[in-house]
Every structure is written in structure tokens, then in C-alpha cells.
All heavy atoms as TSV, in Angstrom:
chain	resi	resn	atom	element	x	y	z
A	1	MET	N	N	39.424	208.266	115.679
A	1	MET	CA	C	38.815	208.900	114.535
A	1	MET	C	C	39.878	209.089	113.453
A	1	MET	O	O	41.036	209.304	113.747
A	1	MET	CB	C	38.193	210.231	114.961
A	1	MET	CG	C	37.379	210.860	113.850
A	1	MET	SD	S	36.389	212.262	114.394
A	1	MET	CE	C	35.038	211.420	115.163
A	2	LEU	N	N	39.451	209.047	112.200
A	2	LEU	CA	C	40.387	209.156	111.083
A	2	LEU	C	C	40.922	210.581	110.952
A	2	LEU	O	O	40.184	211.548	111.208
A	2	LEU	CB	C	39.691	208.744	109.793
A	2	LEU	CG	C	39.201	207.288	109.763
A	2	LEU	CD1	C	38.374	207.058	108.538
A	2	LEU	CD2	C	40.376	206.340	109.815
A	3	PRO	N	N	42.176	210.756	110.493
A	3	PRO	CA	C	42.778	212.081	110.393
A	3	PRO	C	C	41.997	213.042	109.525
A	3	PRO	O	O	41.884	214.200	109.830
A	3	PRO	CB	C	44.165	211.800	109.816
A	3	PRO	CG	C	44.438	210.380	110.135
A	3	PRO	CD	C	43.108	209.680	110.178
A	4	PHE	N	N	41.434	212.560	108.391
A	4	PHE	CA	C	40.735	213.469	107.508
A	4	PHE	C	C	39.411	213.944	108.090
A	4	PHE	O	O	38.872	214.966	107.708
A	4	PHE	CB	C	40.527	212.867	106.102
A	4	PHE	CG	C	39.660	211.643	106.095
A	4	PHE	CD1	C	38.273	211.768	105.999
A	4	PHE	CD2	C	40.209	210.385	106.135
A	4	PHE	CE1	C	37.460	210.644	105.981
A	4	PHE	CE2	C	39.406	209.260	106.104
A	4	PHE	CZ	C	38.031	209.403	106.029
A	5	VAL	N	N	38.882	213.230	109.061
A	5	VAL	CA	C	37.654	213.639	109.713
A	5	VAL	C	C	37.939	214.724	110.748
A	5	VAL	O	O	37.187	215.695	110.895
A	5	VAL	CB	C	36.951	212.444	110.390
A	5	VAL	CG1	C	35.748	212.871	111.192
A	5	VAL	CG2	C	36.547	211.418	109.340
A	6	THR	N	N	39.023	214.604	111.434
A	6	THR	CA	C	39.366	215.570	112.492
A	6	THR	C	C	40.164	216.758	111.962
A	6	THR	O	O	40.333	217.738	112.644
A	6	THR	CB	C	40.218	214.900	113.596
A	6	THR	OG1	O	41.434	214.439	113.000
A	6	THR	CG2	C	39.458	213.742	114.235
A	7	GLY	N	N	40.651	216.659	110.725
A	7	GLY	CA	C	41.472	217.722	110.153
A	7	GLY	C	C	42.914	217.654	110.607
A	7	GLY	O	O	43.681	218.566	110.385
A	8	GLU	N	N	43.331	216.572	111.258
A	8	GLU	CA	C	44.694	216.401	111.706
A	8	GLU	C	C	45.477	215.592	110.707
A	8	GLU	O	O	45.035	214.513	110.285
A	8	GLU	CB	C	44.712	215.697	113.062
A	8	GLU	CG	C	43.992	216.490	114.147
A	8	GLU	CD	C	43.835	215.673	115.424
A	8	GLU	OE1	O	44.468	214.599	115.557
A	8	GLU	OE2	O	43.069	216.120	116.280
A	9	TYR	N	N	46.615	216.074	110.309
A	9	TYR	CA	C	47.450	215.398	109.335
A	9	TYR	C	C	48.873	215.286	109.859
A	9	TYR	O	O	49.272	216.042	110.741
A	9	TYR	CB	C	47.444	216.145	107.990
A	9	TYR	CG	C	46.079	216.219	107.396
A	9	TYR	CD1	C	45.226	217.288	107.636
A	9	TYR	CD2	C	45.594	215.174	106.587
A	9	TYR	CE1	C	43.947	217.336	107.094
A	9	TYR	CE2	C	44.328	215.234	106.056
A	9	TYR	CZ	C	43.528	216.314	106.289
A	9	TYR	OH	O	42.267	216.362	105.752
A	10	ALA	N	N	49.655	214.396	109.301
A	10	ALA	CA	C	51.017	214.172	109.742
A	10	ALA	C	C	51.861	215.413	109.498
A	10	ALA	O	O	52.739	215.757	110.280
A	10	ALA	CB	C	51.631	212.982	109.041
A	11	THR	N	N	51.603	216.108	108.379
A	11	THR	CA	C	52.325	217.341	108.087
A	11	THR	C	C	51.308	218.373	107.605
A	11	THR	O	O	50.213	218.030	107.179
A	11	THR	CB	C	53.383	217.145	106.973
A	11	THR	OG1	O	52.693	216.880	105.748
A	11	THR	CG2	C	54.324	216.022	107.308
A	12	ALA	N	N	51.692	219.625	107.659
A	12	ALA	CA	C	50.795	220.686	107.220
A	12	ALA	C	C	50.878	220.862	105.701
A	12	ALA	O	O	50.041	221.564	105.121
A	12	ALA	CB	C	51.161	221.990	107.905
A	13	ALA	N	N	51.839	220.249	105.044
A	13	ALA	CA	C	52.030	220.409	103.609
A	13	ALA	C	C	51.047	219.544	102.838
A	13	ALA	O	O	50.810	218.380	103.183
A	13	ALA	CB	C	53.455	220.037	103.226
A	14	PHE	N	N	50.479	220.111	101.795
A	14	PHE	CA	C	49.629	219.356	100.909
A	14	PHE	C	C	50.526	218.606	99.931
A	14	PHE	O	O	51.342	219.202	99.250
A	14	PHE	CB	C	48.690	220.323	100.155
A	14	PHE	CG	C	47.862	219.651	99.118
A	14	PHE	CD1	C	46.964	218.648	99.462
A	14	PHE	CD2	C	47.979	220.022	97.805
A	14	PHE	CE1	C	46.204	218.053	98.509
A	14	PHE	CE2	C	47.205	219.419	96.829
A	14	PHE	CZ	C	46.299	218.427	97.182
A	15	GLN	N	N	50.392	217.299	99.890
A	15	GLN	CA	C	51.275	216.469	99.062
A	15	GLN	C	C	50.454	215.567	98.148
A	15	GLN	O	O	50.243	214.402	98.423
A	15	GLN	CB	C	52.187	215.644	99.961
A	15	GLN	CG	C	53.056	216.460	100.852
A	15	GLN	CD	C	53.881	215.622	101.784
A	15	GLN	OE1	O	53.917	214.410	101.688
A	15	GLN	NE2	N	54.554	216.265	102.701
A	16	PRO	N	N	49.976	216.121	97.007
A	16	PRO	CA	C	49.203	215.299	96.099
A	16	PRO	C	C	50.085	214.268	95.405
A	16	PRO	O	O	51.296	214.440	95.276
A	16	PRO	CB	C	48.653	216.321	95.088
A	16	PRO	CG	C	49.669	217.398	95.076
A	16	PRO	CD	C	50.186	217.459	96.493
A	17	PHE	N	N	49.459	213.212	94.956
A	17	PHE	CA	C	50.181	212.179	94.206
A	17	PHE	C	C	49.332	211.819	92.997
A	17	PHE	O	O	48.150	211.497	93.132
A	17	PHE	CB	C	50.406	210.931	95.071
A	17	PHE	CG	C	51.043	209.816	94.286
A	17	PHE	CD1	C	52.388	209.839	94.011
A	17	PHE	CD2	C	50.278	208.774	93.813
A	17	PHE	CE1	C	52.975	208.825	93.272
A	17	PHE	CE2	C	50.864	207.745	93.083
A	17	PHE	CZ	C	52.217	207.775	92.810
A	18	TYR	N	N	49.923	211.924	91.846
A	18	TYR	CA	C	49.233	211.566	90.602
A	18	TYR	C	C	50.065	210.534	89.885
A	18	TYR	O	O	51.278	210.585	89.883
A	18	TYR	CB	C	49.029	212.798	89.722
A	18	TYR	CG	C	48.279	213.899	90.415
A	18	TYR	CD1	C	48.954	214.953	90.993
A	18	TYR	CD2	C	46.914	213.828	90.538
A	18	TYR	CE1	C	48.267	215.945	91.657
A	18	TYR	CE2	C	46.205	214.830	91.191
A	18	TYR	CZ	C	46.889	215.868	91.749
A	18	TYR	OH	O	46.213	216.845	92.412
A	19	THR	N	N	49.420	209.637	89.234
A	19	THR	CA	C	50.123	208.623	88.458
A	19	THR	C	C	49.575	208.609	87.055
A	19	THR	O	O	48.413	208.866	86.832
A	19	THR	CB	C	49.978	207.227	89.115
A	19	THR	OG1	O	50.728	206.310	88.367
A	19	THR	CG2	C	48.536	206.760	89.171
A	20	ASP	N	N	50.434	208.334	86.108
A	20	ASP	CA	C	50.012	208.225	84.722
A	20	ASP	C	C	49.594	206.785	84.478
A	20	ASP	O	O	50.388	205.948	84.095
A	20	ASP	CB	C	51.154	208.640	83.798
A	20	ASP	CG	C	50.751	208.649	82.340
A	20	ASP	OD1	O	49.534	208.566	82.074
A	20	ASP	OD2	O	51.623	208.733	81.484
A	21	ALA	N	N	48.340	206.517	84.735
A	21	ALA	CA	C	47.836	205.143	84.636
A	21	ALA	C	C	46.811	205.071	83.485
A	21	ALA	O	O	45.632	204.855	83.696
A	21	ALA	CB	C	47.191	204.705	85.948
A	22	GLN	N	N	47.309	205.291	82.265
A	22	GLN	CA	C	46.456	205.323	81.083
A	22	GLN	C	C	45.577	204.081	80.967
A	22	GLN	O	O	44.383	204.205	80.685
A	22	GLN	CB	C	47.317	205.552	79.839
A	22	GLN	CG	C	46.521	205.745	78.572
A	22	GLN	CD	C	45.771	207.048	78.531
A	22	GLN	OE1	O	46.077	208.002	79.256
A	22	GLN	NE2	N	44.772	207.125	77.689
A	23	PRO	N	N	46.089	202.871	81.116
A	23	PRO	CA	C	45.241	201.690	80.972
A	23	PRO	C	C	44.086	201.658	81.994
A	23	PRO	O	O	42.972	201.255	81.646
A	23	PRO	CB	C	46.189	200.506	81.208
A	23	PRO	CG	C	47.547	201.048	80.877
A	23	PRO	CD	C	47.511	202.492	81.310
A	24	ILE	N	N	44.342	202.100	83.203
A	24	ILE	CA	C	43.301	202.125	84.221
A	24	ILE	C	C	42.252	203.187	83.865
A	24	ILE	O	O	41.048	202.961	83.961
A	24	ILE	CB	C	43.884	202.365	85.628
A	24	ILE	CG1	C	44.739	201.165	86.013
A	24	ILE	CG2	C	42.765	202.618	86.657
A	24	ILE	CD1	C	45.526	201.365	87.278
A	25	ARG	N	N	42.708	204.346	83.453
A	25	ARG	CA	C	41.799	205.424	83.051
A	25	ARG	C	C	40.926	204.958	81.904
A	25	ARG	O	O	39.684	205.164	81.906
A	25	ARG	CB	C	42.589	206.662	82.666
A	25	ARG	CG	C	41.718	207.855	82.335
A	25	ARG	CD	C	42.509	209.115	82.126
A	25	ARG	NE	N	43.093	209.307	80.813
A	25	ARG	CZ	C	42.410	209.653	79.726
A	25	ARG	NH1	N	41.124	209.807	79.801
A	25	ARG	NH2	N	43.000	209.852	78.568
A	26	GLU	N	N	41.513	204.330	80.904
A	26	GLU	CA	C	40.730	203.863	79.755
A	26	GLU	C	C	39.704	202.806	80.171
A	26	GLU	O	O	38.585	202.815	79.677
A	26	GLU	CB	C	41.659	203.324	78.677
A	26	GLU	CG	C	42.454	204.412	77.990
A	26	GLU	CD	C	43.489	203.879	77.024
A	26	GLU	OE1	O	43.566	202.655	76.838
A	26	GLU	OE2	O	44.213	204.709	76.430
A	27	LEU	N	N	40.086	201.905	81.057
A	27	LEU	CA	C	39.154	200.881	81.529
A	27	LEU	C	C	37.984	201.533	82.262
A	27	LEU	O	O	36.812	201.184	82.029
A	27	LEU	CB	C	39.860	199.899	82.456
A	27	LEU	CG	C	38.957	198.864	83.154
A	27	LEU	CD1	C	38.308	197.984	82.110
A	27	LEU	CD2	C	39.739	198.075	84.172
A	28	MET	N	N	38.276	202.503	83.139
A	28	MET	CA	C	37.211	203.176	83.866
A	28	MET	C	C	36.255	203.882	82.937
A	28	MET	O	O	35.033	203.824	83.100
A	28	MET	CB	C	37.818	204.178	84.861
A	28	MET	CG	C	38.537	203.523	86.024
A	28	MET	SD	S	39.424	204.685	87.089
A	28	MET	CE	C	38.153	205.844	87.530
A	29	LEU	N	N	36.781	204.559	81.940
A	29	LEU	CA	C	35.940	205.262	80.971
A	29	LEU	C	C	35.098	204.279	80.152
A	29	LEU	O	O	33.939	204.547	79.864
A	29	LEU	CB	C	36.804	206.149	80.073
A	29	LEU	CG	C	37.419	207.360	80.757
A	29	LEU	CD1	C	38.501	208.003	79.881
A	29	LEU	CD2	C	36.349	208.375	81.121
A	30	ASP	N	N	35.680	203.158	79.768
A	30	ASP	CA	C	34.923	202.150	79.030
A	30	ASP	C	C	33.790	201.576	79.891
A	30	ASP	O	O	32.672	201.361	79.428
A	30	ASP	CB	C	35.831	201.008	78.571
A	30	ASP	CG	C	36.706	201.409	77.386
A	30	ASP	OD1	O	36.389	202.436	76.733
A	30	ASP	OD2	O	37.695	200.713	77.122
A	31	LEU	N	N	34.075	201.321	81.153
A	31	LEU	CA	C	33.053	200.801	82.068
A	31	LEU	C	C	31.938	201.830	82.299
A	31	LEU	O	O	30.762	201.480	82.431
A	31	LEU	CB	C	33.671	200.389	83.406
A	31	LEU	CG	C	34.557	199.165	83.376
A	31	LEU	CD1	C	35.286	198.990	84.710
A	31	LEU	CD2	C	33.771	197.905	83.031
A	32	LEU	N	N	32.306	203.087	82.339
A	32	LEU	CA	C	31.326	204.151	82.536
A	32	LEU	C	C	30.412	204.292	81.323
A	32	LEU	O	O	29.217	204.494	81.444
A	32	LEU	CB	C	32.044	205.462	82.829
A	32	LEU	CG	C	31.198	206.665	83.195
A	32	LEU	CD1	C	30.372	206.359	84.458
A	32	LEU	CD2	C	32.078	207.869	83.441
A	33	GLY	N	N	30.989	204.165	80.147
A	33	GLY	CA	C	30.199	204.264	78.918
A	33	GLY	C	C	29.801	205.675	78.574
A	33	GLY	O	O	30.407	206.649	79.034
A	34	ASP	N	N	28.745	205.798	77.769
A	34	ASP	CA	C	28.285	207.078	77.287
A	34	ASP	C	C	27.588	207.849	78.406
A	34	ASP	O	O	26.641	207.362	78.998
A	34	ASP	CB	C	27.319	206.869	76.121
A	34	ASP	CG	C	26.893	208.149	75.450
A	34	ASP	OD1	O	27.347	209.228	75.857
A	34	ASP	OD2	O	26.095	208.051	74.493
A	35	VAL	N	N	28.058	209.056	78.668
A	35	VAL	CA	C	27.514	209.885	79.726
A	35	VAL	C	C	26.667	211.028	79.137
A	35	VAL	O	O	26.322	211.947	79.855
A	35	VAL	CB	C	28.608	210.444	80.654
A	35	VAL	CG1	C	29.327	209.343	81.380
A	35	VAL	CG2	C	29.583	211.337	79.876
A	36	GLY	N	N	26.348	210.923	77.851
A	36	GLY	CA	C	25.564	211.961	77.203
A	36	GLY	C	C	24.271	212.244	77.957
A	36	GLY	O	O	23.485	211.325	78.203
A	37	GLY	N	N	24.048	213.506	78.339
A	37	GLY	CA	C	22.841	213.932	79.010
A	37	GLY	C	C	22.789	213.629	80.501
A	37	GLY	O	O	21.831	213.959	81.157
A	38	LEU	N	N	23.856	213.019	81.050
A	38	LEU	CA	C	23.871	212.664	82.470
A	38	LEU	C	C	24.598	213.726	83.292
A	38	LEU	O	O	25.303	214.571	82.766
A	38	LEU	CB	C	24.555	211.300	82.673
A	38	LEU	CG	C	23.925	210.121	81.947
A	38	LEU	CD1	C	24.774	208.869	82.153
A	38	LEU	CD2	C	22.488	209.914	82.409
A	39	VAL	N	N	24.451	213.632	84.605
A	39	VAL	CA	C	25.211	214.475	85.532
A	39	VAL	C	C	26.419	213.657	86.008
A	39	VAL	O	O	26.252	212.513	86.455
A	39	VAL	CB	C	24.338	214.894	86.739
A	39	VAL	CG1	C	25.177	215.660	87.763
A	39	VAL	CG2	C	23.175	215.726	86.274
A	40	VAL	N	N	27.601	214.207	85.890
A	40	VAL	CA	C	28.837	213.520	86.237
A	40	VAL	C	C	29.476	214.207	87.435
A	40	VAL	O	O	29.636	215.437	87.446
A	40	VAL	CB	C	29.823	213.521	85.036
A	40	VAL	CG1	C	31.168	212.931	85.443
A	40	VAL	CG2	C	29.238	212.780	83.865
A	41	LEU	N	N	29.845	213.409	88.434
A	41	LEU	CA	C	30.590	213.903	89.579
A	41	LEU	C	C	32.016	213.357	89.494
A	41	LEU	O	O	32.215	212.139	89.443
A	41	LEU	CB	C	29.957	213.441	90.913
A	41	LEU	CG	C	30.789	213.706	92.166
A	41	LEU	CD1	C	31.040	215.188	92.399
A	41	LEU	CD2	C	30.129	213.070	93.375
A	42	GLU	N	N	33.000	214.239	89.475
A	42	GLU	CA	C	34.402	213.858	89.501
A	42	GLU	C	C	34.977	214.335	90.823
A	42	GLU	O	O	35.291	215.529	90.976
A	42	GLU	CB	C	35.134	214.446	88.300
A	42	GLU	CG	C	36.653	214.379	88.357
A	42	GLU	CD	C	37.253	213.020	88.592
A	42	GLU	OE1	O	37.050	212.492	89.709
A	42	GLU	OE2	O	37.951	212.510	87.733
A	43	PRO	N	N	35.101	213.442	91.829
A	43	PRO	CA	C	35.505	213.859	93.180
A	43	PRO	C	C	36.989	214.172	93.333
A	43	PRO	O	O	37.375	214.760	94.318
A	43	PRO	CB	C	35.078	212.688	94.042
A	43	PRO	CG	C	35.142	211.506	93.121
A	43	PRO	CD	C	34.740	212.047	91.776
A	44	CYS	N	N	37.799	213.789	92.374
A	44	CYS	CA	C	39.244	214.052	92.427
A	44	CYS	C	C	39.677	214.526	91.059
A	44	CYS	O	O	40.430	213.855	90.355
A	44	CYS	CB	C	40.004	212.809	92.829
A	44	CYS	SG	S	39.526	212.144	94.418
A	45	ALA	N	N	39.244	215.713	90.694
A	45	ALA	CA	C	39.374	216.193	89.325
A	45	ALA	C	C	40.808	216.346	88.841
A	45	ALA	O	O	41.101	216.123	87.678
A	45	ALA	CB	C	38.621	217.502	89.153
A	46	GLY	N	N	41.694	216.747	89.721
A	46	GLY	CA	C	43.091	216.947	89.303
A	46	GLY	C	C	43.159	217.914	88.137
A	46	GLY	O	O	42.524	218.966	88.160
A	47	GLN	N	N	43.857	217.542	87.089
A	47	GLN	CA	C	44.003	218.369	85.911
A	47	GLN	C	C	42.989	217.995	84.816
A	47	GLN	O	O	43.095	218.475	83.690
A	47	GLN	CB	C	45.421	218.336	85.395
A	47	GLN	CG	C	46.396	218.900	86.408
A	47	GLN	CD	C	47.811	218.866	85.925
A	47	GLN	OE1	O	48.127	218.289	84.877
A	47	GLN	NE2	N	48.719	219.476	86.679
A	48	GLY	N	N	42.054	217.135	85.143
A	48	GLY	CA	C	40.974	216.829	84.220
A	48	GLY	C	C	41.212	215.643	83.293
A	48	GLY	O	O	40.491	215.498	82.289
A	49	ALA	N	N	42.202	214.807	83.563
A	49	ALA	CA	C	42.522	213.712	82.666
A	49	ALA	C	C	41.330	212.754	82.494
A	49	ALA	O	O	41.062	212.287	81.382
A	49	ALA	CB	C	43.729	212.931	83.199
A	50	PHE	N	N	40.611	212.501	83.544
A	50	PHE	CA	C	39.457	211.608	83.448
A	50	PHE	C	C	38.322	212.289	82.685
A	50	PHE	O	O	37.678	211.683	81.831
A	50	PHE	CB	C	38.983	211.199	84.859
A	50	PHE	CG	C	37.848	210.254	84.856
A	50	PHE	CD1	C	38.011	208.928	84.492
A	50	PHE	CD2	C	36.576	210.687	85.231
A	50	PHE	CE1	C	36.949	208.048	84.500
A	50	PHE	CE2	C	35.505	209.806	85.237
A	50	PHE	CZ	C	35.697	208.485	84.866
A	51	LEU	N	N	38.116	213.560	82.930
A	51	LEU	CA	C	37.029	214.296	82.291
A	51	LEU	C	C	37.265	214.436	80.782
A	51	LEU	O	O	36.322	214.420	80.001
A	51	LEU	CB	C	36.878	215.694	82.914
A	51	LEU	CG	C	36.454	215.693	84.400
A	51	LEU	CD1	C	36.520	217.111	84.957
A	51	LEU	CD2	C	35.052	215.104	84.545
A	52	GLU	N	N	38.534	214.536	80.382
A	52	GLU	CA	C	38.858	214.671	78.954
A	52	GLU	C	C	38.368	213.493	78.147
A	52	GLU	O	O	38.047	213.631	76.978
A	52	GLU	CB	C	40.374	214.774	78.768
A	52	GLU	CG	C	40.956	216.109	79.115
A	52	GLU	CD	C	42.466	216.126	78.919
A	52	GLU	OE1	O	43.066	215.064	78.708
A	52	GLU	OE2	O	43.038	217.231	79.016
A	53	GLY	N	N	38.355	212.316	78.740
A	53	GLY	CA	C	38.043	211.105	78.008
A	53	GLY	C	C	36.603	210.652	78.064
A	53	GLY	O	O	36.271	209.596	77.559
A	54	LEU	N	N	35.740	211.463	78.647
A	54	LEU	CA	C	34.333	211.065	78.757
A	54	LEU	C	C	33.725	210.853	77.385
A	54	LEU	O	O	33.996	211.591	76.443
A	54	LEU	CB	C	33.518	212.144	79.509
A	54	LEU	CG	C	33.797	212.305	80.988
A	54	LEU	CD1	C	32.986	213.448	81.550
A	54	LEU	CD2	C	33.483	211.017	81.751
A	55	GLN	N	N	32.888	209.832	77.280
A	55	GLN	CA	C	32.177	209.543	76.036
A	55	GLN	C	C	30.832	210.226	76.085
A	55	GLN	O	O	30.032	209.963	76.982
A	55	GLN	CB	C	32.003	208.029	75.885
A	55	GLN	CG	C	33.311	207.271	75.862
A	55	GLN	CD	C	33.109	205.783	75.960
A	55	GLN	OE1	O	32.053	205.262	75.611
A	55	GLN	NE2	N	34.107	205.074	76.458
A	56	GLY	N	N	30.559	211.094	75.136
A	56	GLY	CA	C	29.292	211.829	75.101
A	56	GLY	C	C	29.463	213.159	75.803
A	56	GLY	O	O	30.521	213.472	76.359
A	57	THR	N	N	28.403	213.954	75.770
A	57	THR	CA	C	28.408	215.278	76.404
A	57	THR	C	C	27.479	215.277	77.595
A	57	THR	O	O	26.257	215.170	77.442
A	57	THR	CB	C	27.967	216.351	75.412
A	57	THR	OG1	O	28.823	216.316	74.268
A	57	THR	CG2	C	28.040	217.737	76.024
A	58	PRO	N	N	28.045	215.346	78.821
A	58	PRO	CA	C	27.196	215.335	80.014
A	58	PRO	C	C	26.339	216.588	80.079
A	58	PRO	O	O	26.696	217.645	79.588
A	58	PRO	CB	C	28.201	215.309	81.169
A	58	PRO	CG	C	29.540	215.132	80.575
A	58	PRO	CD	C	29.464	215.420	79.135
A	59	ALA	N	N	25.190	216.451	80.739
A	59	ALA	CA	C	24.324	217.613	80.995
A	59	ALA	C	C	24.974	218.539	81.992
A	59	ALA	O	O	24.799	219.770	81.916
A	59	ALA	CB	C	22.953	217.128	81.519
A	60	GLN	N	N	25.737	217.964	82.906
A	60	GLN	CA	C	26.394	218.762	83.953
A	60	GLN	C	C	27.601	217.992	84.441
A	60	GLN	O	O	27.547	216.763	84.577
A	60	GLN	CB	C	25.424	218.985	85.099
A	60	GLN	CG	C	25.998	219.754	86.274
A	60	GLN	CD	C	24.953	219.977	87.367
A	60	GLN	OE1	O	23.779	220.119	87.079
A	60	GLN	NE2	N	25.400	219.994	88.594
A	61	VAL	N	N	28.652	218.708	84.777
A	61	VAL	CA	C	29.853	218.092	85.366
A	61	VAL	C	C	30.149	218.863	86.663
A	61	VAL	O	O	30.310	220.081	86.655
A	61	VAL	CB	C	31.080	218.173	84.443
A	61	VAL	CG1	C	32.329	217.663	85.158
A	61	VAL	CG2	C	30.834	217.390	83.165
A	62	ASP	N	N	30.201	218.148	87.764
A	62	ASP	CA	C	30.614	218.697	89.053
A	62	ASP	C	C	31.987	218.134	89.357
A	62	ASP	O	O	32.121	216.957	89.646
A	62	ASP	CB	C	29.618	218.317	90.156
A	62	ASP	CG	C	28.261	218.963	89.948
A	62	ASP	OD1	O	28.232	220.141	89.569
A	62	ASP	OD2	O	27.252	218.273	90.152
A	63	ALA	N	N	33.008	218.995	89.244
A	63	ALA	CA	C	34.386	218.563	89.459
A	63	ALA	C	C	34.880	219.160	90.778
A	63	ALA	O	O	34.757	220.346	91.004
A	63	ALA	CB	C	35.268	219.023	88.314
A	64	VAL	N	N	35.417	218.309	91.634
A	64	VAL	CA	C	35.885	218.703	92.951
A	64	VAL	C	C	37.351	218.311	93.098
A	64	VAL	O	O	37.767	217.246	92.609
A	64	VAL	CB	C	35.057	217.992	94.057
A	64	VAL	CG1	C	35.529	218.384	95.435
A	64	VAL	CG2	C	33.576	218.273	93.878
A	65	ASP	N	N	38.138	219.163	93.732
A	65	ASP	CA	C	39.512	218.833	94.020
A	65	ASP	C	C	39.958	219.629	95.228
A	65	ASP	O	O	39.493	220.770	95.446
A	65	ASP	CB	C	40.430	219.126	92.827
A	65	ASP	CG	C	41.744	218.369	92.935
A	65	ASP	OD1	O	42.640	218.821	93.651
A	65	ASP	OD2	O	41.868	217.308	92.288
A	66	ILE	N	N	40.853	219.077	96.010
A	66	ILE	CA	C	41.336	219.743	97.216
A	66	ILE	C	C	42.298	220.891	96.854
A	66	ILE	O	O	42.466	221.835	97.606
A	66	ILE	CB	C	41.997	218.732	98.181
A	66	ILE	CG1	C	42.203	219.380	99.537
A	66	ILE	CG2	C	43.291	218.211	97.595
A	66	ILE	CD1	C	42.585	218.396	100.612
A	67	ASP	N	N	42.898	220.810	95.683
A	67	ASP	CA	C	43.868	221.801	95.249
A	67	ASP	C	C	43.184	222.883	94.427
A	67	ASP	O	O	42.686	222.634	93.320
A	67	ASP	CB	C	44.956	221.127	94.417
A	67	ASP	CG	C	46.146	222.019	94.119
A	67	ASP	OD1	O	45.970	223.263	94.083
A	67	ASP	OD2	O	47.246	221.488	93.916
A	68	GLU	N	N	43.116	224.084	94.963
A	68	GLU	CA	C	42.442	225.197	94.300
A	68	GLU	C	C	43.004	225.501	92.911
A	68	GLU	O	O	42.306	225.977	92.025
A	68	GLU	CB	C	42.500	226.463	95.165
A	68	GLU	CG	C	41.729	226.333	96.454
A	68	GLU	CD	C	41.888	227.541	97.349
A	68	GLU	OE1	O	42.527	228.555	96.928
A	68	GLU	OE2	O	41.386	227.478	98.487
A	69	ARG	N	N	44.297	225.215	92.718
A	69	ARG	CA	C	44.917	225.462	91.416
A	69	ARG	C	C	44.293	224.616	90.334
A	69	ARG	O	O	44.126	225.045	89.201
A	69	ARG	CB	C	46.414	225.245	91.472
A	69	ARG	CG	C	47.147	226.228	92.374
A	69	ARG	CD	C	48.567	225.818	92.595
A	69	ARG	NE	N	48.566	224.543	93.331
A	69	ARG	CZ	C	49.635	223.869	93.658
A	69	ARG	NH1	N	50.826	224.305	93.311
A	69	ARG	NH2	N	49.544	222.739	94.334
A	70	HIS	N	N	43.931	223.387	90.690
A	70	HIS	CA	C	43.298	222.495	89.719
A	70	HIS	C	C	41.915	222.981	89.359
A	70	HIS	O	O	41.490	222.917	88.204
A	70	HIS	CB	C	43.273	221.058	90.222
A	70	HIS	CG	C	44.620	220.435	90.258
A	70	HIS	ND1	N	44.940	219.407	91.105
A	70	HIS	CD2	C	45.755	220.734	89.581
A	70	HIS	CE1	C	46.187	219.069	90.932
A	70	HIS	NE2	N	46.709	219.852	90.016
A	71	ILE	N	N	41.164	223.436	90.339
A	71	ILE	CA	C	39.823	223.949	90.087
A	71	ILE	C	C	39.915	225.145	89.141
A	71	ILE	O	O	39.148	225.241	88.182
A	71	ILE	CB	C	39.119	224.324	91.403
A	71	ILE	CG1	C	38.944	223.095	92.272
A	71	ILE	CG2	C	37.776	224.988	91.128
A	71	ILE	CD1	C	38.179	221.945	91.658
A	72	ALA	N	N	40.846	226.040	89.384
A	72	ALA	CA	C	41.020	227.209	88.516
A	72	ALA	C	C	41.373	226.763	87.100
A	72	ALA	O	O	40.892	227.342	86.123
A	72	ALA	CB	C	42.088	228.130	89.073
A	73	LEU	N	N	42.193	225.743	86.960
A	73	LEU	CA	C	42.592	225.224	85.656
A	73	LEU	C	C	41.407	224.640	84.901
A	73	LEU	O	O	41.254	224.825	83.699
A	73	LEU	CB	C	43.669	224.144	85.826
A	73	LEU	CG	C	44.142	223.445	84.581
A	73	LEU	CD1	C	45.003	224.391	83.760
A	73	LEU	CD2	C	44.934	222.170	84.943
A	74	LEU	N	N	40.503	223.973	85.613
A	74	LEU	CA	C	39.366	223.326	84.982
A	74	LEU	C	C	38.257	224.277	84.568
A	74	LEU	O	O	37.432	223.950	83.728
A	74	LEU	CB	C	38.807	222.241	85.893
A	74	LEU	CG	C	39.743	221.053	86.141
A	74	LEU	CD1	C	39.174	220.175	87.226
A	74	LEU	CD2	C	39.972	220.276	84.877
A	75	ARG	N	N	38.231	225.445	85.176
A	75	ARG	CA	C	37.180	226.415	84.840
A	75	ARG	C	C	37.445	226.928	83.484
A	75	ARG	O	O	36.992	227.227	82.603
A	75	ARG	CB	C	37.122	227.558	85.846
A	75	ARG	CG	C	36.624	227.045	87.147
A	75	ARG	CD	C	36.419	228.173	88.114
A	75	ARG	NE	N	35.853	227.545	89.303
A	75	ARG	CZ	C	35.694	228.119	90.440
A	75	ARG	NH1	N	36.041	229.371	90.566
A	75	ARG	NH2	N	35.179	227.519	91.452
């Protein structure tokens, strides 16, 4: 079984990894297009870099992140 399913990890420390991949982010946002009036799920919200670039105003945004500090920042 996979470690994330069983809750077993190599270390107890949370070790997030973020990369500044502006071209990839821009491509993803262009492919997504206008989200005006839609419900958006961001499963790895981080500090909101992807959410900042959304085109249009979503009806609802559900942002999820494993790091509670990021969730507090996004509220």
C-alpha cells in the first residue's frame, strides 16, 4: 500500500516543495480559460499563486492544502 494511504512517511517532518514555474502556471491558466461563475477546486493551494491568475470571478473557490499556514494565509 502507498505511504500516503497508510499515513506512513519516511520522516515525520513536513517538507513541502514549491517551484517558481511561471511559464507552466501561465499555460495552465490559459488552458483553463475563463472561470467566471464556475466552482474552482485548488487541491494544492500553497500561497495562492495559481488562484491569483484565474481569469474571471469564480462563483466559489475551494482551496485545500496540507499546510495549515497556507490555509490561514488564503482566508
